[in-house]
N, C-alpha and C positions, 0 to 999 in steps of 0.2 A: 478202481478198478477190481473185477471180480477176481476173486483167489484162485480160482481153477486159472483162469485166462492167464493170470500171473505168472502160477507153476509153469503153465506150457510154454509160456513167451522165455522165462528164466531158462526151462529146459534146453529148448530149440536155440537159443542166442548162444548159452555157454558153448553147445555139440558145433555149430555153425565156428563160433568164434575159435573155437580148439584145432578143428579142421584146417580153420584157411592160414592160422595163426602156425600150426605144424608146416604148412607147404611155403609160407613166406619164411622161416627162421630156416627151415631146412635147405632152401635154397642159397641162401645169403650163406651160411656155413660153409655149404658146398664152396661157393667160388671165393670165397676167402681161404678156403683150404685148397683151393685149384690156380688161385693168386700165387700162393707162397710156396707152392711146389713146382713153376713153371720153371724149364730148365733151356738155356739158349739152345737154338734149332740146330741140331746135325748138318742140315743139308743147307748148302749153299745157295740154292734156288731156293727155299723158302726165308731165310735171310736178305736176298735181294728183293724179294718180293713185300717185306715190312714184316713178315712174321720174327716178332719179338720174345719169344718164349712158346713152350710147347711141353706137354706131359700126356705120358701114356697110361693107363688104368687097367683093369679088367674089372669085371662086377655083374652077375647075373649070367656068367658064362660065354660073355664076351669082350671081345679087347675096345677100349676107344681110345681116341688119338686126337685130344685136343690142341688149338694154338689159339694167342693172343696177337694180335697186331700193334706192334709199338704205338699206333695213331687207328688207320682203318685200312683193308683191302683197298687194292688198285680198281677193282668192279665188285660192286655191292651185288651179294646173290640174291634170287628171287624169295627165297624164303629167308626170312630175318626174326628169333624169335625173342619176344621181349619180356621180361621178370618184371610187372609194376601190380600188376590186378592180384597178386598175392597179399602184398602190401596195403592194399586201397581195402580187399575185404576183410581183413585184420582190424583194421584202425575202424571199418563203416560197424562192424560187430560189435568190435570194444566200446564203442562209442554208444551202441543201441544197451549193451547191459548196464554201463556207466548209468544213462537216463534211466532204465527200467528199474534197476535197485537202487541206486545212492541218491538220484533226481526226485523221481516220482516219489519213491520211500525216505526220502531225506528225513522224515521225523524218528526211524527207525534205525536205519541203515547210516546218515550222517551225522547229522547232528546230536552231540552228547551235550547235555545242560551242564554237566558236572565238569567240562572243556569249556565250552563258550556257548553261552547264549544268543543262538543265532535263529531268524526264519526262515522258511522252507526257501524263498527268492533270494533272500542272505546268501545263503549256505550255497545255495547254486549258482550265484554271482560269483562268489569267490572261487569257485570250484573251477567255474568256466576260464576265469582271469589268469588262475595258475596255470591251466592249459593253454591257453594262446600267450599270455606271457611268457611261458617257459621258450615256446620256440620263437618267439620275437627277440628274445634276449640274447637266446644261442644262435639263430642265425645273424644277428648284426656281429657277434663277435667273432665268427668265423668270415665273417666276408671283412672285416677289421684289418689292421697291420695285424693284429694280434693271432688270426688265422694263421698268418707265416711261422708261428713259434708254437709249435705243436705241444711241446714238453710247459710252456708256460700257460697255453690255452688249455690244458687238459687240468694244470693245479685251479686255474678259475673257474672251470666247468664245473670241477668239484667240490670248491668252496660255494657255489651258487647253488647247484642241488642240495648241498649239507643244509644251508640255508632254507631251501625250500620245504626241506624235511621237517625240520625245525619250527616254520612256519605252520605247514599242514598241521600238524600235531599237537600245535596250540590251540588249532582251529575248529577242528573235527574230531567227531569218533577215532577210534587209533584204525580200525578198517577202513574206514573213509577218508582218512589221510593216507593210509599205504593204498590204497586203490587212487587214490587222485596222482599221488607221485608217480607210481606206474604209468597212468596216462598221460600224463605230463611227457616222461621221457618216450612213450611209446608215439605220441605225435610228434615227439621232434624226429623219430627215425623215418618213420610215414611221411612226413613232410621233407623230408631230406630227398627222399624218394620223389615225391611229386616233385617239390618246388626247383631241384638241384638235380637229383642221380638223372630221371627221365628226359628234362629239357636238354640237356647237356647231349646226350647220348640224341637226341633230335637232332640236336644242332649241327652233331657230326655223318648222320645219316644223309640232311639237306646238303651239306656242304659238299660230300659227293656226288649227290645225285645232279647238283648244280657245277659240278666239276670244278670248283675250289679246292684250295687247300684246307683243310681242316683245322682245326683250333686246337692243338695239344692241351689248352689249359682245360677245356671242359672234363677232359677223361682222368687232369689230377683231382679238379675238385671234387666230380663223385668218385675218386677213390680214397679222398678225405672223409666224406660223409659215410662210404659204405665202412669205413672202418671204425668210425664214433660208431655207427649203428653196432657194430656186435659188441662193441665193451658196453653199450647198454642193455643187451640183449638178458642177459643174465640178473643185473638188476628186474626189469620186466617183468619175468618170467616168475622171479620170486614176487613179487606184489599180485601177481596175479592166485597165487596159490596161499596167501598170506592170512587170508580173512578166514580160513581154518584153521588157524594157530594163537588163541588167544593170548598165550603167553608173551607171545610177542608184541601182537598189537594192542593191550590191555596193558601193557607193561607202563609203571610210570616215568620210565627212561627210554618209550617206544620210538622216539624220534630219533635218538643215539644208535638204537638197535637198528634201525633204520638205514641209516648212513655206513655203520658198521656193516652189516650185509652188503649193501650196493658196493661198499670198497673192496670186501670178500669177493662179490661175483665177477667183478672189474677184471681185480689182479689173478684171477683163476681164469680168466679167458684171453687174457695175456698172454699168460704162460702158453696157453694151448695155441694162440698165434704164433707166438715165437718159435713153439717148438717145429711146425707147420714147415719154419725156414730151416730147419737142422737141430743142432746142439743148441739148447737154450737156457739161460741161468735157471734154477730155482728159485732165485729169490722171491717174483712175481706169485708161485705156489703157494713158498713158504708163508709168505704173507698173508695169501689169502686163507690159508687152512689155519694158521695161529689165530686169525680172527674169528675163526669159526669157533676154535677151541676156546679163545677166551671168551666168547660169548657165551658158550654152552657153562663155563665155571663160572662168572659171573649173576648167571641169568639164574641158577639153582637157588629154589627157596631155601631160606633162613631154618635155623634147624628150631623145630617147637618145640617150647620150653616148659609150657603149659603142662602141669599132671593130665593125664588122659583119664577121662572118667570110665569107668565101669559101666556096662550096657544096663545093667537096672538102674544106674543114676542119670540117663538120657529122657528126656520128655519125648519120645517121639512123635505123639499127636499134635504135639506145637511145633514140631520138625515138620511133620507132614501137613500143617495147615499154612505155616509159610511159603513149601514148596509150593502147594495148590494155590493160594492167591500172587506169588509173586512169579511161580515159573509156567504152571500148568495152562495160564490161558494163551499160551503160544505150544508149549507142549504138550498136546492132547489128539487123539485120532480127529476130534472136528474142534480145533480152535475156535476160542471165542475173538481173540484179538482180531480187529480190523485187519486185512492184509495178507494175513495168512489161511491157506489151506489147506495144506496138511503141516505137521510137524516139523521144523527144522532138522536137520539130518536125519528125520525118522525117529528121534528122541521122545518119548512119550512117558510123561509123570502123572500120570493119572493115579495109578496103587501104589499102596507101600512097594509091594515085590519089584515094581517098576523103579521107585525112588532107590532102592537099594541096589539095584543092577546099574545103573549110572551116577552112584555115589559120587566116584571117580571122575567124573565127568563135570560134577555139579560143584564139585571142590577147585577144580582147574578153571573152570569155565565164571564161577558166580562168586566163587571166595577170595581163590589169589590170584584172577588175571582181573576180577571186576568187570566182564566183558558183557556179562549178561546180568539181569535184563540190559537189553541194547539200549544206550542210553538212559538205562534204569527208568523203564517207561512204567514199570509196577510199584517205583518207591522203595526198592526194596533198602533197610537199616543196617547199618554197620553191627549193630548189635544182632540182629537177624543172621547177617552172613556168618557172625563168630558163633552163634547159636549150630547153625548149620555144620561149621567145621568142629566143631565138640564132638559133634554125632558121628559126624564122618570119621572120627580119629578115633573113638569108641567102637569100629567097625561096623557104622552103619545099623545097628538092630532096627530091625522092624516090627518090633512088637510092645 
């Protein structure tokens, strides 16, 4: 595919995904907040007509009075607003980006021969299997008897998602593994809406239209899946931005980092949900924050005991030659590497001044995380990485 066209599709796809994602997550967070702030209706008349809870709020200069029925109102209103397309378009745009970047460009973004030797179609098939299989296993568990025990179900889901994180990180490049993990959770969230929440709501509406007593189990199932979705949200959002942070995706223990960050996100979200209901135990929040703190300490680069060379002792022409052959094919005003129309993140490494200016970025991406070149396409050696490190430790001289 033409590199320029690829860049435009990438830009428009990310923009659309961000817009519809904000709309979906915003609505989801609001309704979780709303459900947890409901108070018994004060009016006896409201209770008699089936109102189970209500909440007053003020926003944008106006007052709002929201009410929730125990099952359904006696008579359906003429206009009933549904919340579903925010979820569907988020998934569609997300899958578009996954196919465009990680499947179409699997050799660059998804496959890392140092992790696993895979062909393009093998990698695509494995990625698709994780995404589809994640939903099938999750949905089967929720529909089984285990679905009635939320604590046990939660522990099993955590164990299975942890196994998925481990498996993906032992098959794909770090950023490819993280994004497929997020796509698996995101698919579960959207399919919860498509296969459980919306059909249950539709059945409630049809029952009222036909004069039947609505089955309250549909509402209970929908609420269970909505609660699961809210705990998946923060881990999914992390994976969406993780490809910008090679120090986690490129780490030797990236799978464990992914599990820990998912746990931290779920715990923090749990605290917010509990807080909506009133006084909440600080333990979930503390668990999430302590996990983040522990990761920060554990990921700290080890001290460099090598003696630092003086600038005059560095053979910069040799360093520049390594960067030019291993990094510049992508990081140039006009990249020569197929599939790149512009340098990634605007980083150009064509001149000594540019190499010196981006020395810290080179150290983080190419030396410490070893995330660049992606999949080691340009076959940089460990000796070359070490030479770059010594150059940077000496102050990145460019003469």
